[in-house]
Every structure is written in C-alpha cells, then in structure tokens.
N, C-alpha and C positions, 0 to 999 in steps of 0.2 A: 730700727728701718733696717730691709734687708739690703743687699749689697751685694750686686752680680761679680760674680767668680772672676776673673780676668784670666784665660787660657797663656801661660809664658811661652807657647812656640809658634809656628804661624807652620799653613801648613805642607809649605815649601820643606820647612825644618823637618816637620814629620817624616812626611814621605818619605827623603829623605834618608833620615837617623834612625828611623823606630823598626825597632825585629821582635821578630814573633818572640814568647813569651814563652817559659819552659814550668808548664805549671803541675804538679803531681796531686793524682786525686786514687786514694787506698793504695799508694805506692805504684802509682803507672803516671808513668812522666809523659804529660803528651805536650804538643808545640802549637799556640795561641796565634794565631796568626796577624798582621795591622792585619784594621780595616776603615774602608769611608765609609761612612753608612751612610741612606739615603736620605737624610734629616741633615746631613753638612759636619754634623760629629764627625769626631774621628778618635780611634782607639782598639782593639782585640776583638776580636768575637771566632767561639768556635760553639760549633755544632754537630753533636757527632754521638756514638753510640758505644757503651764500657759494660763489659765486666765487672762485678762487685760482687764478692765472696760472703753474703750473709749466713752465719754458721757455718751447716757443710756446704751451702750449695752455692752457686755460681748463678747471678741476677742479671737481665742484660738491661742497664740503664740509660737513659738519654740525658746527655750532657749538651745543655746550652751558658754559655757563658759569656757576659758583655762584661767588658772594661772597657766604660765613653773617660776620655780627657774632659773635665770640670771646664765649660766653656769653650771646649772647641768647634761649638756651632758656630761662634761669633769670629774665631781666629780668625787675623788678618790671611791672605793670601802669601804673602812673600815677608821677607823682614824689612824692605824698601816700605811694604803699604806700612807695616806696625810703627815706624817709626813717625 
C-alpha cells in the first residue's frame, strides 16, 4: 500500500525560512529562487538561458529547474494548524 509522504514544514515556516539555492551548471553558479506554485506546492524554480561550451563552441541552452518539497501541496498553513 502506498503511503503519502507528509511535509514536515508548514507554509508559514517555508515562506519565512527558505532561501534561494545556489546551483552550479557547467561551472556557472545560478541562484534558484523560492517559489509557491499555482498547484499549492512550494519549493524552488529557475527558468533561464545560459551559455554552455560544447567542444570549442558556446551554445545557448534553456534551463528549467523545479525542486518541489514532497507533500507540500497538503502542508498546513501554519504551525498551529499542523498541531
């Protein structure tokens, strides 16, 4: 039987404590900002374009990076609601 993973954070905790994440892509450090998604989940999202070297040429690539906190769609609004 599949058991749903419970989020250990309330929305309030995530919004007040989460910070952007630094991610390295081909040696380039980018900041992935915190996001609350339209689905109700929360996490981090980056949509950007970067230059990446392939052989001796630079090519432009599109980056789409989504990190979603598992179970966040059903996370309580605040610590009081979680109790």
